[in-house]
Backbone as JSON, one array per atom type, in Angstrom:
{
  "sequence": "MSNTKYPGVKRLPSGGIEYRGTKFAGFNKPRRSNRAGKKGMVLAKEGDKIRLIHYGDSSMGHNYSAAARKSFKSRHGKNIAKGKMSAAYWANKELWSKGGSKKSPPKSQRHKKYGRRNK",
  "N": [[127.95, 77.92, 73.3], [124.75, 76.67, 73.76], [123.69, 74.3, 76.11], [121.22, 73.42, 76.89], [117.64, 73.08, 76.53], [116.61, 75.58, 76.35], [116.77, 78.68, 74.74], [119.64, 80.75, 74.9], [120.3, 80.01, 77.47], [122.76, 78.57, 79.44], [124.21, 75.73, 80.81], [126.34, 75.45, 83.54], [129.49, 73.96, 84.55], [129.53, 73.83, 87.31], [126.96, 73.37, 87.99], [125.28, 75.47, 87.99], [123.57, 78.14, 86.21], [123.97, 80.08, 83.28], [122.79, 83.03, 81.95], [122.36, 85.3, 79.47], [124.89, 86.33, 80.08], [124.86, 86.52, 82.84], [125.24, 84.87, 85.92], [123.43, 82.34, 87.59], [122.26, 80.47, 90.44], [120.46, 78.57, 89.84], [117.29, 77.8, 88.22], [114.59, 79.81, 89.37], [115.94, 80.76, 91.6], [116.62, 83.33, 93.53], [118.74, 86.28, 93.37], [121.02, 89.06, 93.99], [120.25, 92.02, 92.21], [121.56, 93.17, 89.06], [120.74, 95.39, 87.86], [120.34, 98.85, 87.84], [118.59, 100.45, 90.43], [117.05, 98.31, 91.26], [116.43, 95.68, 93.64], [116.56, 92.84, 93.63], [116.86, 89.89, 91.49], [115.68, 87.23, 89.41], [115.85, 84.18, 87.62], [113.18, 83.08, 86.39], [111.22, 80.15, 86.05], [108.58, 78.43, 84.67], [106.9, 75.7, 83.84], [107.58, 75.31, 80.46], [108.41, 77.86, 80.05], [110.67, 80.58, 80.44], [111.9, 83.42, 82.21], [113.48, 86.49, 82.84], [113.4, 88.25, 85.74], [113.32, 91.31, 87.41], [113.07, 92.77, 90.59], [111.77, 94.77, 93.33], [112.39, 97.92, 94.74], [115.33, 99.62, 94.94], [115.72, 102.03, 96.23], [113.95, 102.11, 98.25], [113.32, 101.81, 101.75], [113.74, 99.62, 104.6], [111.32, 99.07, 105.91], [109.64, 96.76, 106.95], [107.45, 96.22, 108.57], [104.64, 94.8, 110.39], [102.35, 96.23, 109.67], [103.19, 97.48, 107.3], [103.73, 95.24, 105.75], [101.17, 94.09, 105.52], [99.88, 96.11, 104.1], [101.36, 96.11, 101.68], [100.74, 93.53, 100.7], [97.98, 93.78, 100.32], [97.85, 95.76, 98.36], [99.19, 94.55, 96.2], [98.1, 92.07, 95.81], [96.67, 90.77, 93.64], [98.64, 90.61, 91.65], [100.6, 89.12, 92.95], [99.32, 86.71, 93.11], [99.54, 85.83, 90.51], [101.72, 84.23, 90.27], [104.97, 82.61, 89.85], [105.96, 83.99, 87.62], [105.75, 86.71, 87.97], [106.87, 89.9, 89.14], [105.91, 90.85, 91.57], [105.31, 88.53, 93.0], [107.88, 87.5, 93.61], [108.98, 89.65, 95.04], [107.26, 89.64, 97.23], [107.81, 87.1, 98.28], [110.63, 87.15, 98.8], [111.28, 89.71, 99.9], [109.18, 90.61, 101.54], [108.39, 88.56, 103.21], [107.66, 86.86, 106.3], [109.74, 87.58, 109.1], [111.33, 89.4, 107.93], [113.46, 92.31, 107.54], [113.67, 94.64, 110.23], [114.44, 97.22, 110.19], [114.33, 100.81, 110.4], [112.55, 102.99, 108.13], [114.08, 105.16, 105.61], [114.59, 108.71, 106.24], [113.22, 110.17, 104.29], [110.98, 108.67, 103.82], [109.54, 108.5, 106.11], [106.62, 108.99, 107.99], [104.11, 110.65, 109.93], [101.91, 109.11, 110.42], [101.56, 105.82, 109.44], [101.59, 105.18, 105.99], [100.25, 107.45, 105.14], [100.6, 110.75, 104.06], [100.99, 113.66, 105.84], [99.59, 116.7, 105.14]],
  "CA": [[126.92, 77.0, 72.82], [123.78, 76.32, 74.79], [123.52, 72.87, 76.3], [119.89, 73.17, 77.41], [116.63, 73.28, 75.5], [116.18, 76.97, 76.39], [117.72, 79.56, 74.04], [120.36, 81.72, 75.73], [120.61, 79.42, 78.78], [123.91, 77.67, 79.37], [124.5, 75.03, 82.06], [127.74, 75.55, 83.93], [129.99, 72.73, 85.19], [129.22, 73.88, 88.74], [125.55, 73.06, 88.18], [124.53, 76.71, 87.87], [123.06, 78.54, 84.9], [124.36, 81.39, 82.79], [121.78, 83.57, 81.05], [122.73, 86.66, 79.02], [126.12, 86.74, 80.76], [124.68, 86.57, 84.28], [125.21, 83.53, 86.49], [122.4, 82.05, 88.59], [122.43, 79.17, 91.09], [119.51, 77.69, 89.17], [116.02, 78.44, 87.95], [113.81, 80.19, 90.56], [116.86, 81.01, 92.71], [116.87, 84.78, 93.51], [120.05, 86.84, 93.69], [121.04, 90.53, 93.91], [120.08, 92.49, 90.84], [122.62, 93.97, 88.46], [120.06, 96.53, 87.24], [120.24, 100.01, 88.73], [117.26, 100.74, 90.93], [116.34, 97.09, 91.66], [117.09, 94.93, 94.71], [116.8, 91.43, 93.32], [116.46, 89.34, 90.2], [115.54, 85.78, 89.4], [115.55, 83.57, 86.32], [111.98, 82.32, 86.72], [110.85, 79.08, 85.12], [107.29, 77.81, 84.95], [106.67, 74.85, 82.67], [108.64, 75.49, 79.47], [108.69, 79.29, 79.9], [111.64, 81.19, 81.34], [111.82, 84.88, 82.15], [114.35, 87.19, 83.77], [112.56, 89.21, 86.46], [113.95, 92.19, 88.39], [112.03, 93.21, 91.5], [112.15, 95.53, 94.51], [112.97, 99.24, 94.51], [116.51, 99.75, 95.8], [115.68, 103.27, 96.99], [113.02, 101.96, 99.37], [113.93, 101.37, 102.99], [113.47, 98.27, 105.07], [110.21, 99.11, 106.86], [108.81, 95.61, 106.67], [106.65, 95.98, 109.77], [103.39, 94.08, 110.14], [101.44, 97.13, 108.95], [103.72, 97.66, 105.94], [103.54, 93.94, 105.07], [99.74, 93.98, 105.23], [99.59, 97.09, 103.05], [101.96, 95.62, 100.43], [99.98, 92.37, 100.22], [96.66, 94.21, 99.84], [98.05, 96.5, 97.1], [99.73, 93.72, 95.12], [97.54, 90.72, 95.91], [96.35, 90.16, 92.33], [99.89, 90.31, 90.95], [101.26, 88.03, 93.69], [98.59, 85.49, 92.75], [99.91, 85.41, 89.15], [102.71, 83.17, 90.41], [106.42, 82.8, 89.7], [106.34, 84.83, 86.49], [105.5, 88.12, 88.26], [107.82, 90.53, 90.06], [105.27, 90.96, 92.87], [105.46, 87.23, 93.66], [109.24, 87.38, 94.14], [109.13, 90.67, 96.08], [106.53, 89.13, 98.38], [108.52, 85.93, 98.82], [111.98, 87.46, 99.26], [111.43, 90.95, 100.65], [108.08, 90.87, 102.45], [108.02, 87.38, 103.98], [107.85, 86.98, 107.75], [111.14, 87.53, 109.47], [112.05, 90.41, 107.17], [114.2, 93.3, 108.3], [112.88, 95.56, 111.05], [115.09, 98.53, 110.17], [113.44, 101.94, 110.14], [112.68, 103.51, 106.77], [114.86, 106.39, 105.55], [113.83, 109.91, 106.62], [112.35, 110.61, 103.19], [109.79, 107.84, 103.78], [108.9, 108.47, 107.42], [105.41, 109.79, 108.1], [103.58, 110.59, 111.3], [101.01, 107.97, 110.46], [101.98, 104.94, 108.36], [100.82, 105.11, 104.76], [99.62, 108.72, 104.77], [101.41, 111.96, 104.21], [100.24, 114.78, 106.41], [99.82, 117.9, 104.31]],
  "C": [[126.03, 76.62, 73.98], [123.66, 74.81, 74.9], [122.22, 72.55, 77.04], [118.9, 73.41, 76.29], [116.11, 74.71, 75.45], [117.21, 77.85, 75.7], [118.35, 80.57, 75.0], [120.75, 81.2, 77.09], [121.73, 78.41, 78.62], [124.14, 77.05, 80.74], [125.99, 75.12, 82.33], [128.19, 74.25, 84.59], [129.67, 72.67, 86.69], [127.77, 73.51, 89.04], [124.66, 74.29, 88.07], [124.1, 76.96, 86.43], [123.63, 79.9, 84.55], [123.34, 81.82, 81.76], [122.13, 85.01, 80.74], [123.94, 87.19, 79.8], [126.02, 86.81, 82.27], [124.54, 85.16, 84.83], [124.16, 83.44, 87.6], [122.69, 80.68, 89.19], [121.53, 78.13, 90.43], [118.25, 78.47, 88.83], [115.31, 78.7, 89.29], [114.68, 80.35, 91.8], [117.23, 82.5, 92.68], [118.31, 85.14, 93.86], [119.96, 88.36, 93.61], [120.98, 90.95, 92.45], [121.29, 93.27, 90.36], [122.03, 95.19, 87.74], [119.96, 97.66, 88.26], [118.8, 100.22, 89.15], [116.46, 99.52, 91.36], [117.14, 96.33, 92.71], [117.45, 93.51, 94.32], [116.39, 91.06, 91.92], [116.44, 87.82, 90.3], [115.29, 85.32, 87.97], [114.41, 82.6, 86.6], [111.67, 81.31, 85.63], [109.54, 78.49, 85.59], [106.92, 77.01, 83.71], [107.85, 74.98, 81.72], [109.01, 76.96, 79.27], [109.74, 79.73, 80.9], [111.56, 82.69, 81.15], [112.75, 85.46, 83.21], [113.53, 88.3, 84.42], [113.41, 89.98, 87.46], [112.83, 92.71, 89.28], [112.61, 94.0, 92.67], [112.85, 96.84, 94.17], [114.13, 99.44, 95.47], [116.51, 101.04, 96.62], [114.73, 103.18, 98.18], [113.75, 101.4, 100.58], [113.53, 99.96, 103.35], [112.36, 98.27, 106.11], [109.25, 97.96, 106.57], [108.04, 95.22, 107.94], [105.38, 95.24, 109.4], [102.42, 94.95, 109.34], [101.89, 97.33, 107.5], [103.52, 96.39, 105.12], [102.09, 93.77, 104.63], [99.36, 94.9, 104.07], [100.13, 96.63, 101.7], [101.12, 94.48, 99.85], [98.6, 92.77, 99.72], [96.79, 94.97, 98.52], [98.39, 95.58, 95.94], [99.17, 92.31, 95.09], [97.27, 90.04, 94.59], [97.62, 89.78, 91.58], [100.67, 89.19, 91.63], [100.64, 86.71, 93.27], [98.93, 84.99, 91.35], [101.01, 84.34, 89.17], [104.13, 83.6, 90.09], [106.83, 83.75, 88.58], [106.05, 86.31, 86.73], [106.51, 88.64, 89.28], [107.23, 90.62, 91.46], [105.39, 89.66, 93.67], [106.82, 87.13, 94.33], [109.51, 88.43, 95.21], [108.45, 90.21, 97.36], [107.31, 88.01, 99.07], [109.85, 86.31, 99.47], [112.07, 88.68, 100.18], [110.38, 91.13, 101.74], [107.66, 89.65, 103.26], [108.27, 87.64, 105.46], [109.33, 86.87, 108.07], [111.99, 88.51, 108.68], [112.74, 91.4, 108.1], [113.26, 94.22, 109.07], [113.51, 96.95, 111.1], [114.06, 99.62, 109.9], [113.61, 102.41, 108.71], [113.55, 104.77, 106.77], [113.97, 107.6, 105.86], [112.84, 110.34, 105.55], [111.04, 109.82, 103.14], [109.05, 107.79, 105.12], [107.71, 109.43, 107.43], [104.89, 109.66, 109.52], [102.64, 109.41, 111.46], [101.35, 107.11, 109.25], [101.03, 105.03, 107.17], [100.16, 106.41, 104.33], [100.61, 109.85, 104.97], [100.53, 113.05, 104.79], [100.6, 116.03, 105.63], [99.55, 119.16, 105.08]]
}
């Protein structure tokens, strides 16, 4: 039985939330995704609307260098601006924020010049 005004959302005694069998620390609190191919998920809430959002490609490496960050933000700027109800917003906030990982990308994603494939 749901004890909140949102259908499918159940408040847990611990203060967390259960939605469709998945537990969250709360609304707008990201966690690892249970969907194949995605890095993270969040139960986003804006006003009276809630939405389960999966974001980030799990096959992508961790090349979050300054150049990669700039490129991501320019490609997805309009979607980031849509706010909490977009996957790009959460990817930007959680994966591309300053202080991200500096690991090298996997070999399949390495190029002689960032962002271009030499043919």
